[in-house]
C-alpha positions, 0 to 999 in steps of 0.5 A: 744424411738422415737424423739430427746432429746431437749436442752433448759433452761426448768425447767420441764423434757421432756417426753423422760427424764421421760422415761429415769428415768423410765427405770433407775428405772426399772433396765436398764443401761444407756449404754444399753439404748443408744444402744437400743434407738439409742442415744449416751451414752453421750446424755443420761448422759447429760440429766440425769445431767440436771435432777439432776440440775433441782431436786437439787440432786447429785445421781442417786438414789436420782434422781430416787426417785425424779422422782417417787415421784414428776413426778409420774413415774410409776414403779411396782414390785412383792411382795418381802420379806421386808428389815430389818430396818437398810437396809431401813434406808440406802435406805432412805438416798440413796433416799434423794441423800446423798453421801456414806460418808454422810450416813456412818457418819450419821448412824455410819457405816464403808465404808465396812459395808455400801457397804455390806448392800447395796449389801445385800439389792440389792441381797435380792430384785433383784435390778440391781443397787442402783437407782433400789433398791430405786425404788423397796423399794418405790414401795413396800411402804417401804420408803416414 
């Protein structure tokens, strides 16, 4: 990633911010990206915070889904075994940017049950973190 991340009141993400979203959606961790790209960790988290403000979302999972659907960020995965309907229901809520508590309340789950299902879903598809799980499910057309 060459160049600098620019500041300003823009309402559209920069190309570098789109690259950042694509990398997070591919399973990269922000701290690792800061080392690899030569940016300060806080610069990258600040850019992600700005993207959350632009999109109106609060979570990284929601932000990655927003980038995939609205910015047409490319992400591809290999054919995987489909998740069950309950886990996909949880992933859809994550993609909408809902908090853990909101999802538990809506789907009548305990916090432990919710975390277990997310962990199982991540393991089944090989996702590194929740945003990566959302990106994989979207790329497989399991969520709209």
